[in-house]
TORSEFI-964571 format. One record per residue (C-alpha): residue in three letters; x negated, y negated, z. Coordinates in nm, 3 decimals, m for minus. Example, Ala and Ser with C-alpha at 12.3 -4.5 7.8 and 13.67 -1.06 7.14 Angstrom:
> ala | m1.230 | 0.450 | 0.780
> ser | m1.367 | 0.106 | 0.714
//
This chain:
> unk | 2.142 | m3.895 | 13.337
> unk | 2.041 | m3.551 | 13.437
> unk | 2.137 | m3.386 | 13.092
> unk | 1.861 | m3.618 | 12.936
> unk | 1.639 | m3.557 | 13.239
> unk | 1.636 | m3.162 | 13.165
> unk | 1.631 | m3.189 | 12.810
> unk | 1.294 | m3.395 | 12.866
> unk | 1.150 | m3.119 | 13.085
> unk | 1.255 | m2.870 | 12.845
> unk | 1.086 | m3.033 | 12.564
> unk | 0.769 | m3.067 | 12.779
> unk | 0.772 | m2.696 | 12.848
> unk | 0.795 | m2.625 | 12.514
> unk | 0.532 | m2.791 | 12.367
> unk | 0.296 | m2.646 | 12.677
> unk | 0.393 | m2.318 | 12.594
> unk | 0.409 | m2.396 | 12.206
> unk | 0.027 | m2.501 | 12.235
> unk | m0.094 | m2.250 | 12.440
> unk | 0.067 | m1.969 | 12.238
> unk | m0.142 | m2.094 | 11.959
> unk | m0.495 | m2.106 | 12.156
> unk | m0.377 | m1.779 | 12.300
> unk | m0.325 | m1.621 | 11.908
> unk | m0.646 | m1.754 | 11.844
> unk | m0.930 | m1.629 | 12.108
> unk | m0.740 | m1.278 | 12.098
> unk | m0.765 | m1.254 | 11.743
> unk | m1.102 | m1.338 | 11.757
> unk | m1.376 | m1.056 | 11.739
> unk | m1.590 | m1.298 | 11.919
> unk | m1.414 | m1.314 | 12.272
> unk | m1.583 | m1.197 | 12.578
> unk | m1.569 | m1.240 | 12.922
> unk | m1.756 | m1.592 | 12.874
> unk | m1.551 | m1.923 | 12.933
> unk | m1.415 | m2.091 | 12.666
> unk | m1.321 | m2.457 | 12.656
> unk | m1.092 | m2.636 | 12.372
> unk | m0.965 | m2.989 | 12.394
> unk | m0.574 | m3.064 | 12.307
> unk | m0.409 | m3.443 | 12.313
> unk | m0.213 | m3.393 | 12.622
> unk | 0.182 | m3.267 | 12.645
> unk | 0.404 | m3.455 | 12.846
> unk | 0.411 | m3.254 | 13.146
> unk | 0.354 | m3.514 | 13.420
> unk | 0.664 | m3.426 | 13.605
> unk | 0.489 | m3.065 | 13.714
> unk | 0.166 | m3.242 | 13.822
> unk | 0.078 | m3.324 | 14.180
> unk | m0.196 | m3.425 | 14.348
> unk | m0.438 | m3.137 | 14.455
> unk | m0.375 | m3.136 | 14.846
> unk | m0.285 | m2.874 | 15.108
> unk | 0.091 | m2.967 | 15.058
> unk | 0.090 | m2.795 | 14.748
> unk | 0.106 | m2.460 | 14.965
> unk | 0.456 | m2.529 | 15.056
> unk | 0.611 | m2.681 | 14.759
> unk | 0.661 | m2.388 | 14.542
> unk | 1.003 | m2.442 | 14.357
> unk | 0.986 | m2.098 | 14.146
> unk | 1.026 | m1.730 | 14.270
> unk | 0.846 | m1.448 | 14.042
> unk | 0.766 | m1.507 | 13.699
> unk | 0.687 | m1.258 | 13.458
> unk | 0.392 | m1.129 | 13.291
> unk | 0.525 | m0.874 | 13.106
> unk | 0.549 | m0.454 | 13.143
> unk | 0.643 | m0.449 | 13.515
> unk | 0.382 | m0.716 | 13.640
> unk | 0.555 | m1.010 | 13.792
> unk | 0.355 | m1.288 | 13.932
> unk | 0.450 | m1.512 | 14.245
> unk | 0.195 | m1.750 | 14.372
> unk | m0.168 | m1.864 | 14.327
> unk | m0.480 | m1.948 | 14.575
> unk | m0.803 | m2.051 | 14.583
> unk | m0.956 | m1.827 | 14.760
> unk | m1.318 | m1.766 | 14.930
> unk | m1.408 | m1.458 | 15.139
> unk | m1.614 | m1.642 | 15.401
> unk | m1.765 | m1.347 | 15.536
> unk | m1.955 | m1.265 | 15.196
> unk | m2.208 | m1.498 | 15.200
> unk | m2.288 | m1.613 | 14.836
> unk | m1.941 | m1.469 | 14.714
> unk | m1.799 | m1.716 | 14.456
> unk | m1.471 | m1.837 | 14.566
> unk | m1.163 | m1.696 | 14.313
> unk | m0.819 | m1.797 | 14.234
> unk | m0.593 | m1.474 | 14.371
> unk | m0.274 | m1.409 | 14.268
> unk | m0.001 | m1.249 | 14.497
> unk | 0.208 | m1.072 | 14.241
> unk | 0.415 | m0.715 | 14.216
> unk | 0.353 | m0.464 | 13.976
> unk | 0.475 | m0.118 | 13.851
> unk | 0.167 | 0.030 | 13.741
> unk | m0.064 | 0.185 | 13.966
> unk | m0.395 | 0.217 | 13.695
> unk | m0.588 | m0.076 | 13.590
> unk | m0.451 | m0.367 | 13.364
> unk | m0.659 | m0.551 | 13.119
> unk | m0.564 | m0.903 | 13.195
> unk | m0.649 | m1.253 | 13.064
> unk | m0.642 | m1.568 | 13.330
> unk | m0.556 | m1.893 | 13.143
> unk | m0.645 | m2.220 | 13.355
> unk | m0.513 | m2.555 | 13.295
> unk | m0.728 | m2.838 | 13.375
> unk | m0.741 | m3.198 | 13.328
> unk | m1.084 | m3.415 | 13.286
> unk | m0.953 | m3.678 | 13.552
> unk | m0.709 | m3.756 | 13.814
> unk | m0.403 | m3.690 | 13.573
> unk | m0.312 | m3.549 | 13.257
> unk | m0.212 | m3.917 | 13.132
> unk | m0.594 | m4.005 | 13.165
> unk | m0.766 | m3.744 | 12.943
> unk | m0.755 | m3.469 | 12.724
> unk | m0.600 | m3.151 | 12.869
> unk | m0.842 | m2.815 | 12.912
> unk | m0.754 | m2.494 | 12.827
> unk | m1.002 | m2.259 | 12.969
> unk | m0.964 | m1.858 | 12.939
> unk | m1.167 | m1.544 | 13.108
> unk | m1.096 | m1.213 | 13.241
> unk | m0.890 | m1.129 | 13.529
> unk | m0.905 | m0.855 | 13.749
> unk | m0.621 | m0.646 | 13.929
> unk | m0.682 | m0.556 | 14.279
> unk | m0.463 | m0.281 | 14.423
> unk | m0.321 | m0.365 | 14.781
> unk | m0.298 | m0.074 | 15.014
> unk | 0.049 | 0.129 | 15.092
> unk | m0.003 | 0.162 | 15.451
> unk | 0.350 | 0.353 | 15.439
> unk | 0.250 | 0.583 | 15.170
> unk | 0.634 | 0.535 | 15.034
> unk | 0.530 | 0.570 | 14.646
> unk | 0.770 | 0.370 | 14.525
> unk | 0.781 | 0.223 | 14.172
> unk | 0.699 | m0.100 | 14.244
> unk | 0.379 | m0.226 | 14.453
> unk | 0.217 | m0.527 | 14.564
> unk | m0.131 | m0.625 | 14.342
> unk | m0.403 | m0.910 | 14.319
> unk | m0.492 | m1.065 | 14.036
> unk | m0.806 | m1.167 | 14.085
> unk | m0.951 | m1.476 | 13.842
> unk | m1.288 | m1.625 | 13.826
> unk | m1.306 | m1.983 | 13.856
> unk | m1.428 | m2.193 | 13.538
> unk | m1.797 | m2.314 | 13.563
> unk | m1.682 | m2.672 | 13.589
> unk | m1.391 | m2.632 | 13.880
> unk | m1.634 | m2.851 | 14.151
> unk | m1.573 | m3.112 | 13.927
> unk | m1.242 | m3.061 | 13.795
> unk | m1.044 | m2.776 | 13.971
> unk | m0.765 | m2.617 | 13.767
> unk | m0.424 | m2.718 | 13.872
> unk | m0.236 | m2.439 | 13.703
> unk | m0.311 | m2.062 | 13.611
> unk | m0.130 | m1.834 | 13.366
> unk | m0.164 | m1.446 | 13.329
> unk | m0.166 | m1.249 | 13.011
> unk | m0.229 | m0.871 | 12.896
> unk | m0.495 | m0.818 | 12.633
> unk | m0.238 | m0.690 | 12.392
> unk | m0.069 | m1.035 | 12.384
> unk | 0.216 | m1.112 | 12.218
> unk | 0.512 | m1.401 | 12.173
> unk | 0.773 | m1.187 | 12.335
> unk | 0.591 | m1.136 | 12.696
> unk | 0.494 | m1.502 | 12.733
> unk | 0.651 | m1.752 | 13.015
> unk | 0.438 | m1.753 | 13.370
> unk | 0.245 | m2.045 | 13.491
> unk | 0.169 | m2.109 | 13.880
> unk | 0.064 | m2.416 | 14.027
> unk | m0.276 | m2.335 | 14.214
> unk | m0.253 | m2.391 | 14.597
> unk | m0.568 | m2.536 | 14.749
> unk | m0.687 | m2.572 | 15.112
> unk | m0.715 | m2.882 | 15.255
> unk | m0.946 | m3.102 | 15.317
> unk | m1.234 | m2.953 | 15.598
> unk | m1.169 | m3.058 | 15.918
> unk | m1.255 | m2.934 | 16.300
> unk | m0.901 | m2.823 | 16.392
> unk | m0.660 | m2.687 | 16.121
> unk | m0.344 | m2.875 | 16.093
> unk | m0.110 | m2.667 | 16.311
> unk | m0.227 | m2.435 | 16.578
> unk | 0.056 | m2.197 | 16.556
> unk | 0.231 | m2.128 | 16.272
> unk | 0.524 | m1.846 | 16.166
> unk | 0.614 | m1.585 | 15.904
> unk | 0.949 | m1.431 | 15.847
> unk | 1.058 | m1.162 | 15.654
> unk | 1.304 | m1.269 | 15.347
> unk | 1.672 | m1.364 | 15.390
> unk | 1.824 | m1.119 | 15.185
> unk | 2.189 | m1.083 | 15.248
> unk | 2.494 | m1.296 | 15.202
> unk | 2.649 | m1.153 | 15.452
> unk | 2.561 | m1.176 | 15.833
> unk | 2.392 | m0.846 | 15.921
> unk | 2.060 | m1.065 | 15.905
> unk | 2.195 | m1.228 | 16.245
> unk | 2.443 | m1.444 | 16.348
> unk | 2.381 | m1.818 | 16.321
> unk | 2.361 | m1.896 | 16.708
> unk | 2.084 | m1.618 | 16.741
> unk | 1.893 | m1.786 | 16.447
> unk | 1.917 | m2.143 | 16.662
> unk | 1.814 | m1.928 | 16.976
> unk | 1.488 | m1.794 | 16.791
> unk | 1.408 | m2.126 | 16.651
> unk | 1.448 | m2.297 | 16.960
> unk | 1.259 | m2.036 | 17.188
> unk | 0.978 | m2.035 | 16.942
> unk | 0.962 | m2.436 | 16.904
> unk | 0.926 | m2.399 | 17.327
> unk | 0.654 | m2.166 | 17.261
> unk | 0.471 | m2.435 | 17.052
> unk | 0.523 | m2.302 | 16.673
> unk | 0.496 | m2.610 | 16.485
> unk | 0.573 | m2.464 | 16.134
> unk | 0.788 | m2.189 | 16.001
> unk | 0.781 | m2.038 | 15.624
> unk | 1.105 | m1.860 | 15.541
> unk | 1.175 | m1.685 | 15.206
> unk | 1.501 | m1.679 | 15.032
> unk | 1.657 | m1.386 | 14.878
> unk | 2.014 | m1.477 | 14.939
> unk | 2.139 | m1.655 | 15.265
> unk | 2.492 | m1.769 | 15.416
> unk | 2.545 | m2.140 | 15.423
> unk | 2.560 | m2.136 | 15.795
> unk | 2.179 | m1.995 | 15.794
> unk | 2.093 | m2.288 | 15.522
> unk | 2.267 | m2.544 | 15.751
> unk | 2.054 | m2.441 | 16.077
> unk | 1.741 | m2.444 | 15.903
> unk | 1.806 | m2.763 | 15.738
> unk | 1.894 | m2.926 | 16.057
> unk | 1.497 | m2.888 | 16.158
> unk | 1.371 | m3.116 | 15.897
> unk | 1.001 | m3.075 | 15.827
> unk | 0.906 | m2.806 | 16.058
> unk | 1.055 | m2.540 | 15.800
> unk | 0.963 | m2.460 | 15.464
> unk | 1.206 | m2.221 | 15.242
> unk | 1.066 | m2.095 | 14.941
> unk | 1.251 | m1.878 | 14.691
> unk | 1.210 | m1.488 | 14.673
> unk | 1.429 | m1.389 | 14.402
> unk | 1.327 | m1.054 | 14.340
> unk | 1.317 | m0.956 | 13.961
> unk | 1.354 | m0.571 | 14.039
> unk | 1.586 | m0.339 | 14.223
> unk | 1.551 | m0.343 | 14.605
> unk | 1.527 | 0.034 | 14.601
> unk | 1.233 | 0.027 | 14.394
> unk | 1.003 | m0.167 | 14.672
> unk | 0.942 | m0.120 | 15.047
> unk | 1.149 | m0.363 | 15.227
> unk | 1.236 | m0.584 | 14.989
> unk | 0.902 | m0.689 | 14.898
> unk | 0.827 | m0.778 | 15.235
> unk | 0.448 | m0.716 | 15.192
> unk | 0.440 | m0.966 | 14.929
> unk | 0.597 | m1.239 | 15.152
> unk | 0.356 | m1.139 | 15.406
> unk | 0.033 | m1.202 | 15.186
> unk | 0.218 | m1.495 | 15.026
> unk | 0.252 | m1.671 | 15.405
> unk | m0.144 | m1.556 | 15.520
> unk | m0.272 | m1.727 | 15.187
> unk | m0.029 | m2.051 | 15.228
> unk | m0.167 | m2.046 | 15.624
> unk | m0.571 | m1.991 | 15.522
> unk | m0.726 | m2.334 | 15.662
> unk | m0.389 | m2.460 | 15.760
> unk | m0.297 | m2.274 | 16.077
> unk | m0.516 | m2.095 | 16.362
> unk | m0.249 | m1.841 | 16.443
> unk | 0.015 | m1.701 | 16.276
> unk | 0.338 | m1.513 | 16.463
> unk | 0.509 | m1.236 | 16.244
> unk | 0.828 | m1.194 | 16.422
> unk | 1.180 | m1.168 | 16.265
> unk | 1.474 | m1.340 | 16.423
> unk | 1.556 | m1.077 | 16.641
> unk | 1.196 | m1.045 | 16.813
> unk | 1.092 | m1.275 | 17.068
> unk | 0.672 | m1.263 | 17.181
> unk | 0.699 | m1.332 | 17.581
> unk | 0.391 | m1.487 | 17.752
> unk | 0.315 | m1.404 | 18.120
> unk | 0.381 | m1.619 | 18.382
> unk | 0.005 | m1.718 | 18.329
> unk | 0.113 | m1.895 | 18.043
> unk | 0.360 | m2.153 | 17.893
> unk | 0.293 | m2.166 | 17.525
> unk | 0.167 | m1.889 | 17.244
> unk | m0.183 | m2.110 | 17.182
> unk | m0.274 | m2.117 | 17.535
> unk | m0.212 | m1.788 | 17.586
> unk | m0.369 | m1.622 | 17.238
> unk | m0.700 | m1.861 | 17.292
> unk | m0.721 | m1.693 | 17.679
> unk | m0.711 | m1.345 | 17.478
> unk | m1.013 | m1.429 | 17.234
> unk | m1.228 | m1.579 | 17.490
> unk | m1.166 | m1.240 | 17.694
> unk | m1.475 | m0.987 | 17.757
> unk | m1.260 | m0.719 | 17.562
> unk | m1.281 | m0.950 | 17.272
> unk | m1.655 | m1.012 | 17.318
> unk | m1.705 | m0.668 | 17.328
> unk | m1.564 | m0.616 | 16.977
> unk | m1.780 | m0.880 | 16.819
> unk | m1.573 | m1.173 | 16.870
> unk | m1.396 | m1.187 | 16.484
> unk | m1.017 | m1.093 | 16.556
> unk | m0.795 | m1.058 | 16.248
> unk | m0.482 | m0.933 | 16.451
> unk | m0.342 | m0.923 | 16.822
> unk | m0.112 | m0.654 | 16.832
> unk | 0.140 | m0.654 | 17.113
> unk | 0.314 | m0.377 | 17.318
> unk | 0.696 | m0.359 | 17.277
> unk | 1.052 | m0.384 | 17.478
> unk | 1.363 | m0.280 | 17.286
> unk | 1.700 | m0.465 | 17.355
> unk | 2.034 | m0.341 | 17.234
> unk | 2.306 | m0.550 | 17.112
> unk | 2.557 | m0.366 | 17.303
> unk | 2.382 | m0.410 | 17.642
> unk | 2.484 | m0.719 | 17.860
> unk | 2.274 | m1.058 | 17.944
> unk | 2.166 | m1.105 | 18.317
> unk | 2.358 | m1.242 | 18.575
> unk | 2.415 | m1.573 | 18.499
> unk | 2.615 | m1.691 | 18.840
> unk | 2.336 | m1.894 | 18.916
> unk | 2.352 | m2.134 | 18.623
> unk | 2.595 | m2.433 | 18.600
> unk | 2.564 | m2.458 | 18.233
> unk | 2.790 | m2.292 | 17.924
> unk | 2.558 | m2.015 | 17.803
> unk | 2.531 | m1.857 | 17.432
> unk | 2.564 | m1.485 | 17.418
> unk | 2.129 | m1.470 | 17.368
> unk | 1.916 | m1.211 | 17.279
> unk | 1.650 | m1.341 | 17.510
> unk | 1.836 | m1.279 | 17.817
> unk | 1.933 | m0.937 | 17.763
> unk | 1.825 | m0.616 | 17.972
> unk | 1.544 | m0.426 | 17.797
> unk | 1.398 | m0.078 | 17.843
> unk | 1.016 | m0.055 | 17.743
> unk | 0.901 | 0.190 | 17.501
> unk | 0.628 | 0.412 | 17.411
> unk | 0.364 | 0.187 | 17.270
> unk | 0.246 | 0.285 | 16.894
> unk | 0.034 | 0.084 | 16.767
> unk | 0.091 | m0.001 | 16.384
> unk | 0.455 | 0.142 | 16.408
> unk | 0.645 | m0.038 | 16.650
> unk | 0.413 | m0.304 | 16.759
> unk | 0.438 | m0.652 | 16.571
> unk | 0.113 | m0.917 | 16.557
> unk | 0.002 | m1.252 | 16.538
> unk | m0.263 | m1.282 | 16.249
> unk | m0.579 | m1.532 | 16.222
> unk | m0.518 | m1.630 | 15.846
> unk | m0.887 | m1.691 | 15.782
> unk | m0.984 | m1.344 | 15.886
> unk | m0.714 | m1.156 | 15.649
> unk | m0.722 | m1.022 | 15.317
> unk | m0.434 | m0.809 | 15.301
> unk | m0.156 | m0.795 | 15.553
> unk | 0.183 | m0.536 | 15.598
> unk | 0.494 | m0.585 | 15.819
> unk | 0.332 | m0.459 | 16.154
> unk | m0.046 | m0.482 | 16.128
> unk | m0.310 | m0.607 | 15.877
> unk | m0.446 | m0.364 | 15.641
> unk | m0.751 | m0.538 | 15.551
> unk | m0.972 | m0.781 | 15.720
> unk | m1.274 | m0.979 | 15.641
> unk | m1.572 | m0.805 | 15.720
> unk | m1.677 | m0.760 | 16.036
> unk | m1.305 | m0.831 | 16.187
> unk | m1.120 | m0.602 | 16.426
> unk | m0.762 | m0.575 | 16.595
> unk | m0.701 | m0.586 | 16.937
> unk | m0.399 | m0.489 | 17.199
> unk | m0.354 | m0.729 | 17.472
> unk | m0.268 | m0.565 | 17.806
> unk | 0.096 | m0.597 | 17.883
> unk | 0.003 | m0.822 | 18.168
> unk | m0.079 | m1.092 | 17.922
> unk | 0.198 | m1.076 | 17.698
> unk | 0.438 | m0.853 | 17.507
> unk | 0.720 | m0.862 | 17.245
> unk | 1.082 | m0.796 | 17.278
> unk | 1.302 | m0.652 | 16.995
> unk | 1.663 | m0.663 | 16.979
> unk | 1.777 | m0.348 | 16.842
> unk | 2.157 | m0.260 | 16.720
> unk | 2.291 | 0.060 | 16.872
> unk | 2.335 | 0.299 | 16.599
> unk | 2.351 | 0.674 | 16.565
> unk | 1.948 | 0.702 | 16.581
> unk | 1.922 | 0.535 | 16.925
> unk | 2.287 | 0.689 | 17.067
> unk | 2.097 | 1.052 | 17.136
> unk | 1.798 | 1.091 | 17.329
> unk | 1.497 | 0.931 | 17.172
> unk | 1.190 | 1.001 | 17.238
> unk | 1.071 | 0.662 | 17.162
> unk | 1.223 | 0.498 | 17.464
> unk | 1.154 | 0.557 | 17.820
> unk | 1.248 | 0.894 | 17.957
> unk | 1.414 | 0.942 | 17.600
> unk | 1.683 | 0.718 | 17.665
> unk | 1.958 | 0.619 | 17.464
> unk | 2.119 | 0.277 | 17.354
> unk | 2.434 | 0.355 | 17.545
> unk | 2.265 | 0.188 | 17.867
> unk | 2.142 | 0.515 | 18.086
> unk | 1.799 | 0.346 | 18.122
> unk | 1.644 | 0.025 | 18.143
> unk | 1.428 | m0.162 | 18.332
> unk | 1.531 | m0.471 | 18.530
> unk | 1.259 | m0.725 | 18.375
> unk | 1.459 | m1.031 | 18.416
> unk | 1.106 | m1.234 | 18.460
> unk | 1.164 | m1.407 | 18.081
> unk | 1.514 | m1.498 | 18.171
> unk | 1.451 | m1.631 | 18.501
> unk | 1.136 | m1.853 | 18.339
> unk | 1.341 | m1.985 | 18.018
> unk | 1.710 | m1.924 | 18.021
> unk | 1.808 | m2.245 | 18.137
> unk | 1.572 | m2.446 | 17.942
> unk | 1.691 | m2.223 | 17.650
> unk | 2.033 | m2.257 | 17.691
> unk | 2.053 | m2.635 | 17.707
> unk | 1.794 | m2.639 | 17.386
> unk | 2.043 | m2.411 | 17.180
> unk | 2.377 | m2.642 | 17.328
> unk | 2.195 | m2.924 | 17.179
> unk | 2.115 | m2.810 | 16.856
> unk | 2.460 | m2.649 | 16.848
> unk | 2.577 | m3.001 | 16.887
> unk | 2.407 | m3.135 | 16.573
> unk | 2.521 | m2.852 | 16.357
> unk | 2.880 | m2.876 | 16.417
> unk | 2.856 | m3.250 | 16.354
> unk | 2.687 | m3.170 | 16.026
> unk | 2.943 | m2.927 | 15.934
> unk | 3.247 | m2.855 | 16.171
> unk | 3.363 | m2.538 | 16.045
> unk | 3.020 | m2.414 | 16.208
> unk | 3.200 | m2.425 | 16.535
> unk | 3.363 | m2.077 | 16.445
> unk | 3.020 | m1.924 | 16.437
> unk | 2.883 | m2.050 | 16.816
> unk | 3.079 | m1.808 | 17.141
> unk | 3.015 | m1.963 | 17.459
> unk | 3.021 | m1.770 | 17.781
> unk | 3.139 | m2.032 | 18.069
> unk | 2.939 | m1.934 | 18.380
> unk | 3.066 | m1.979 | 18.759
> unk | 3.102 | m1.767 | 19.061
> unk | 3.369 | m1.575 | 18.914
> unk | 3.311 | m1.522 | 18.557
> unk | 2.942 | m1.348 | 18.536
> unk | 2.790 | m1.105 | 18.265
> unk | 2.749 | m0.775 | 18.510
> unk | 2.457 | m0.543 | 18.468
> unk | 2.480 | m0.180 | 18.400
> unk | 2.396 | 0.039 | 18.664
> unk | 1.990 | 0.119 | 18.664
> unk | 1.878 | 0.456 | 18.631
> unk | 1.565 | 0.629 | 18.632
> unk | 1.251 | 0.466 | 18.727
//
């Protein structure tokens, strides 16, 4: 049965591609072609399996990764986009892409529309017009072969009545050999007073079949802490991951969306395995969907002060502060001051706990670093006010928006680092030019006192679920049994 289904889908795709090729050849070979819209009607091909109702859920149902346009240009995702800070500017379809060329390109955007609610009701419409490439900032000045771009496509004139469902992009020097992309357009949810999620999460792509992205127990600990802090939805991107990681994510059900991120180029040719592209795809998926979006990786924790028990309340408080009002009140990002903790450092003294404790990152001793905004900071973004994002900060916000760094007594973020050669020698980033060998640290046990008991219990319960799903996972989870005689001791504190 699956073979027949695959064959039917292949035939349907082939029909669609053939029809579009004929149309494109006719249009591009015409001397009358200009930027005006052209509309051509055809009997509907059998592609209903591709079509879903236009709703916010399309933002979280991407089943393919990068798609080629040709000559080094690859498309990832497409979004209905309206810069609300610019009154009167028409909405457009914005495509997140990567490109090998720095100079401008001449491109066509081709929309596939329907005159009714489904392709089966009326004739299909193919509408084409000029596309414009927007070169995104390279905030780190790496100058690598590939970089992130946007392709902006003007919407068809009848888009309000008949919104297009798919978009394709082609070079003006179109030929059959470079045909082969079709992106489903993601639309915002219906307007409502409050977004669907108050706090959501974006995380860098999983990129290895090994375990150097972290241990499964660290992913569980991170997930449980984020849920404790009120995160309601998580977007993960997968280049490759271990089966153990996949099982952990699967156990959380609908609060997680996992998207394919199959890089079509060499990793050395793009910054951070395409993380800028992932970051901006995430921003646009959460526009009008989430109020606040964290950008923490699974070795990073945002720690509210003891005035707050979750992220949402803390951020609400910050945005109502006098400092923010002085900036104009429109914030695109909150940058957090940082602490480091090293993987070779022990956890706090757990002798007061009567439970089994996992080798938890959150409970490790820490050292405060010299705050360098934009480099060692991490941020929470307000997606409706963001136009471009990077790994450590927003690069372009909407007109009139600002960034703000909350004081440390409101909150900070904790970053677990490996004790590699770079930190084994005196390091100017660390307090008192310390090293990762444990010579200088700050006591700072507040977070583990506040959250340690609850977190370890949550991790224990999740581990039971995981081992029930796959008994082999028991090998991944190390337990420290705590009592008065078996405690994790702290290194001697040196320095202030």
